[in-house]
MDTraj code that builds the backbone (N, CA, C; nanometers):
import mdtraj as md
import numpy as np

residues = "MET ASN THR ALA PHE LEU LEU MET ALA GLN PHE ASN LYS ALA VAL ILE PRO ILE LYS ASP ILE CYS ASP GLU TYR PHE GLY LEU SER GLU ALA THR ALA LYS ASN TYR ALA ALA ALA GLY LYS LEU PRO ILE PRO ALA PHE ARG ALA GLY LYS SER ASN LYS SER THR TRP MET VAL ASN VAL THR ASP LEU ALA GLU TYR LEU ASP GLN LEU ARG ASP GLN ALA LYS LYS ASP HIS ILE HIS SER PRO LYS ALA ALA".split()
xyz = np.array([
    [0.0928, -0.1336, -0.0276],
    [0.0191, 0.0477, -0.0441],
    [0.0993, 0.1355, 0.0027],
    [0.0352, 0.2130, -0.0439],
    [0.1301, 0.3183, -0.1240],
    [0.1392, 0.4186, 0.0492],
    [0.1965, 0.4740, 0.1476],
    [0.2339, 0.5587, 0.2568],
    [0.1835, 0.6781, 0.2289],
    [0.1821, 0.7570, 0.1296],
    [0.1299, 0.9003, 0.1153],
    [-0.0293, 0.8761, 0.0920],
    [-0.0273, 0.8069, 0.0308],
    [-0.2246, 0.7400, -0.0448],
    [-0.2719, 0.7262, 0.1264],
    [-0.2019, 0.6475, 0.2277],
    [-0.2737, 0.6499, 0.3760],
    [-0.2911, 0.7367, 0.4544],
    [-0.1909, 0.8303, 0.4368],
    [-0.1445, 0.9731, 0.4773],
    [-0.2425, 1.0884, 0.4453],
    [-0.3233, 1.0409, 0.2594],
    [-0.3894, 1.1398, 0.2915],
    [-0.5223, 1.1534, 0.3518],
    [-0.5461, 0.9290, 0.2863],
    [-0.6648, 0.9310, 0.4153],
    [-0.6836, 1.0183, 0.5328],
    [-0.5690, 0.9495, 0.5837],
    [-0.5696, 1.0030, 0.7273],
    [-0.6406, 1.0956, 0.7571],
    [-0.5621, 1.2290, 0.7031],
    [-0.5781, 1.3164, 0.7309],
    [-0.6429, 1.3986, 0.6346],
    [-0.6815, 1.4308, 0.5159],
    [-0.7679, 1.4128, 0.4168],
    [-0.6832, 1.5698, 0.3903],
    [-0.6050, 1.5861, 0.3799],
    [-0.5379, 1.6816, 0.3365],
    [-0.3985, 1.6494, 0.2578],
    [-0.3741, 1.7548, 0.1861],
    [-0.1632, 1.7336, 0.1225],
    [-0.0550, 1.7879, 0.1943],
    [-0.1169, 1.9035, 0.2832],
    [-0.0297, 1.9266, 0.4213],
    [-0.0641, 1.9366, 0.5333],
    [-0.0027, 1.9069, 0.6184],
    [-0.0365, 1.8910, 0.7185],
    [0.0583, 1.9241, 0.8875],
    [-0.0705, 2.0002, 0.9281],
    [-0.0045, 2.1252, 1.0262],
    [0.1038, 1.9929, 1.1228],
    [0.2413, 2.0867, 1.1468],
    [0.2637, 1.9364, 1.3137],
    [0.2149, 1.9536, 1.3938],
    [0.1497, 2.0600, 1.3892],
    [0.0747, 1.9752, 1.5435],
    [0.0415, 1.8516, 1.5669],
    [-0.0707, 1.8529, 1.4294],
    [-0.1055, 1.7108, 1.4289],
    [0.0228, 1.6083, 1.3917],
    [0.1278, 1.5856, 1.3651],
    [0.2300, 1.5147, 1.3627],
    [0.3069, 1.4670, 1.4341],
    [0.3124, 1.5881, 1.5309],
    [0.4937, 1.5671, 1.5876],
    [0.5163, 1.5133, 1.6848],
    [0.4124, 1.3994, 1.7745],
    [0.4125, 1.3369, 1.8871],
    [0.3818, 1.1794, 1.8129],
    [0.3844, 1.1450, 1.7103],
    [0.3252, 1.0364, 1.6858],
    [0.4549, 0.9747, 1.5973],
    [0.5213, 1.0904, 1.4882],
    [0.5474, 1.0815, 1.3829],
    [0.7146, 1.1463, 1.3876],
    [0.7301, 1.1786, 1.5146],
    [0.8876, 1.3008, 1.5431],
    [0.8978, 1.2364, 1.6531],
    [0.8083, 1.1971, 1.7666],
    [0.8232, 1.1799, 1.8946],
    [0.8627, 1.2902, 1.9496],
    [0.8169, 1.4177, 1.8979],
    [0.8304, 1.5907, 2.0159],
    [0.7372, 1.6180, 2.0015],
    [0.7246, 1.7116, 2.1156],
    [0.6194, 1.7793, 2.1855],
    [0.5828, 1.8853, 2.0371],
    [0.4163, 1.9314, 2.0347],
    [0.4118, 2.0788, 1.9637],
    [0.5630, 2.1509, 1.9652],
    [0.5164, 2.2520, 2.1216],
    [0.6962, 2.3720, 2.1180],
    [0.7548, 2.3061, 2.0411],
    [0.8316, 2.1677, 2.0548],
    [0.9721, 2.1353, 2.0229],
    [0.9525, 2.0915, 1.9192],
    [0.8859, 2.0648, 1.8429],
    [0.8913, 1.9877, 1.6933],
    [0.8191, 2.1570, 1.6698],
    [0.8446, 2.2912, 1.7139],
    [0.7701, 2.3585, 1.5580],
    [0.8756, 2.4676, 1.6011],
    [1.0087, 2.4624, 1.6730],
    [1.1920, 2.5216, 1.6913],
    [1.2020, 2.4431, 1.6505],
    [1.2459, 2.2883, 1.6600],
    [1.3046, 2.2234, 1.4986],
    [1.2544, 2.2407, 1.3985],
    [1.1484, 2.3290, 1.3428],
    [1.0771, 2.3366, 1.1701],
    [1.1682, 2.4880, 1.1751],
    [1.1933, 2.5449, 1.3234],
    [1.2350, 2.6903, 1.2839],
    [1.3910, 2.6813, 1.1887],
    [1.4193, 2.6349, 1.2956],
    [1.5710, 2.5655, 1.3129],
    [1.6222, 2.4882, 1.1698],
    [1.5930, 2.4321, 1.1324],
    [1.5334, 2.3441, 0.9788],
    [1.5690, 2.2097, 1.0511],
    [1.5920, 2.1615, 1.1663],
    [1.6201, 2.0222, 1.2460],
    [1.5359, 1.9570, 1.1870],
    [1.3871, 1.9233, 1.1569],
    [1.3409, 1.8609, 1.1167],
    [1.3821, 1.7369, 1.0273],
    [1.3431, 1.6214, 1.0512],
    [1.3691, 1.4771, 0.9401],
    [1.3479, 1.5375, 0.8307],
    [1.2152, 1.6128, 0.8105],
    [1.2191, 1.5942, 0.6889],
    [1.1333, 1.8259, 0.6744],
    [1.1335, 1.8788, 0.5767],
    [1.0994, 1.9658, 0.5558],
    [0.9697, 2.0567, 0.5373],
    [0.9850, 2.1703, 0.6233],
    [0.8883, 2.1737, 0.7043],
    [0.7871, 2.3992, 0.6151],
    [0.7335, 2.4075, 0.6431],
    [0.7011, 2.5327, 0.5690],
    [0.6121, 2.5898, 0.6490],
    [0.6036, 2.7338, 0.6694],
    [0.4549, 2.7933, 0.7486],
    [0.4265, 2.8739, 0.6122],
    [0.2357, 2.8416, 0.7360],
    [0.1095, 2.8591, 0.5859],
    [0.0593, 3.0011, 0.5215],
    [0.1807, 3.0605, 0.6124],
    [0.1409, 3.1930, 0.5266],
    [0.3324, 3.2772, 0.5597],
    [0.2727, 3.4449, 0.5763],
    [0.4083, 3.4764, 0.5679],
    [0.3500, 3.5653, 0.7303],
    [0.2933, 3.5095, 0.7821],
    [0.3102, 3.5976, 0.9903],
    [0.4036, 3.5116, 1.0208],
    [0.5130, 3.5403, 1.1984],
    [0.6222, 3.4675, 1.2280],
    [0.4398, 3.3553, 1.2892],
    [0.3388, 3.3581, 1.3507],
    [0.2236, 3.3427, 1.3897],
    [0.1835, 3.2165, 1.2665],
    [0.2341, 3.2001, 1.1454],
    [0.0829, 3.1159, 1.0702],
    [0.1744, 3.0033, 1.0809],
    [0.1477, 2.8826, 1.1089],
    [0.1231, 2.7689, 1.0686],
    [0.2140, 2.6284, 1.0209],
    [0.2758, 2.5931, 1.1071],
    [0.3667, 2.5430, 1.0323],
    [0.3923, 2.3653, 1.0676],
    [0.4013, 2.3799, 0.8884],
    [0.3387, 2.2765, 0.7892],
    [0.4244, 2.1807, 0.7171],
    [0.3745, 2.0549, 0.6728],
    [0.5112, 1.9816, 0.5925],
    [0.3962, 1.8592, 0.5400],
    [0.4960, 1.8513, 0.4137],
    [0.3767, 1.7616, 0.2676],
    [0.3388, 1.6805, 0.3544],
    [0.2502, 1.6032, 0.2663],
    [0.2570, 1.4443, 0.2359],
    [0.3369, 1.3723, 0.2398],
    [0.3682, 1.3725, 0.1127],
    [0.4627, 1.2629, 0.0781],
    [0.6062, 1.3229, 0.0871],
    [0.6394, 1.4609, 0.2060],
    [0.7623, 1.4606, 0.2245],
    [0.7285, 1.3351, 0.3651],
    [0.6899, 1.3389, 0.4963],
    [0.6160, 1.2930, 0.5221],
    [0.5976, 1.1263, 0.4517],
    [0.5699, 1.0950, 0.4162],
    [0.5714, 0.9534, 0.4029],
    [0.7204, 0.8689, 0.2713],
    [0.7957, 0.9866, 0.2145],
    [0.8931, 0.9566, 0.2083],
    [1.0197, 0.8565, 0.3246],
    [0.9913, 1.0123, 0.4078],
    [1.0744, 0.9584, 0.5356],
    [1.0038, 0.8576, 0.6047],
    [0.8965, 0.8519, 0.6515],
    [0.8415, 0.6882, 0.6917],
    [0.8327, 0.5805, 0.6351],
    [0.8898, 0.5700, 0.5080],
    [0.9752, 0.4514, 0.3582],
    [1.1096, 0.4687, 0.3831],
    [1.1042, 0.5451, 0.4219],
    [1.2608, 0.5382, 0.4078],
    [1.3580, 0.4364, 0.6129],
    [1.2275, 0.5171, 0.7022],
    [1.2741, 0.4168, 0.8762],
    [1.2043, 0.3113, 0.8017],
    [1.0938, 0.2485, 0.7468],
    [1.0118, 0.1357, 0.7506],
    [1.1655, 0.0503, 0.6773],
    [1.2732, 0.0570, 0.5622],
    [1.3819, -0.0074, 0.5079],
    [1.3999, -0.0386, 0.5392],
    [1.4429, 0.0670, 0.6445],
    [1.5842, 0.1033, 0.6983],
    [1.5600, 0.0327, 0.7943],
    [1.4640, -0.0209, 0.8842],
    [1.3980, -0.1194, 0.9925],
    [1.4493, -0.2278, 0.9264],
    [1.3932, -0.2782, 0.7867],
    [1.3920, -0.3564, 0.7112],
    [1.5099, -0.4941, 0.7837],
    [1.6582, -0.3649, 0.6843],
    [1.7176, -0.3936, 0.6806],
    [1.8104, -0.4602, 0.8327],
    [1.7747, -0.3774, 0.9059],
    [1.8608, -0.3886, 1.0391],
    [1.8112, -0.5900, 1.0903],
    [1.6727, -0.5277, 1.0812],
    [1.6343, -0.7016, 1.0909],
    [1.7205, -0.7987, 1.0349],
    [1.7081, -0.8215, 0.8799],
    [1.7379, -0.8548, 0.8308],
    [1.8988, -0.9214, 0.8580],
    [1.9852, -0.8600, 0.9054],
    [2.1172, -0.8350, 0.9532],
    [2.1366, -0.8658, 1.1218],
    [2.0432, -0.8804, 1.1214],
    [2.0387, -0.9105, 1.2746],
    [2.0335, -1.0365, 1.3311],
    [2.1226, -1.0764, 1.4706],
    [2.0441, -1.2005, 1.5088],
    [1.9162, -1.2571, 1.5445],
    [1.9042, -1.3286, 1.4824],
    [1.7505, -1.4079, 1.4952],
    [1.7445, -1.4601, 1.7200],
    [1.6690, -1.4589, 1.7672],
    [1.6427, -1.4971, 1.8872],
    [1.6247, -1.6468, 1.8441],
    [1.6935, -1.6492, 2.0034],
    [1.6622, -1.8819, 1.9945],
    [1.5154, -1.8628, 2.0632],
])
top = md.Topology()
chain = top.add_chain()
for i, resn in enumerate(residues, 1):
    res = top.add_residue(resn, chain, resSeq=i)
    for name in ("N", "CA", "C"):
        top.add_atom(name, md.element.get_by_symbol(name[0]), res)
traj = md.Trajectory(xyz[None], top)
């Protein structure tokens, strides 16, 4: 199944507010995620949904999907190369 498609179905939009994903997908509080976004430290690009410093921080669903797919691919590689439990 396509990760971007599933995220679009979950959020019903192509861009997602950071506040809606920061804890579940990044393990960050909303305040920390916003600070990371402002500093360019999130693992995916983030942008403001307006010209004001008070505008909502957003991410593109495709960028989030690619990030999640990369995490999954790495987990699969790690699993294949890890010692099997007895």
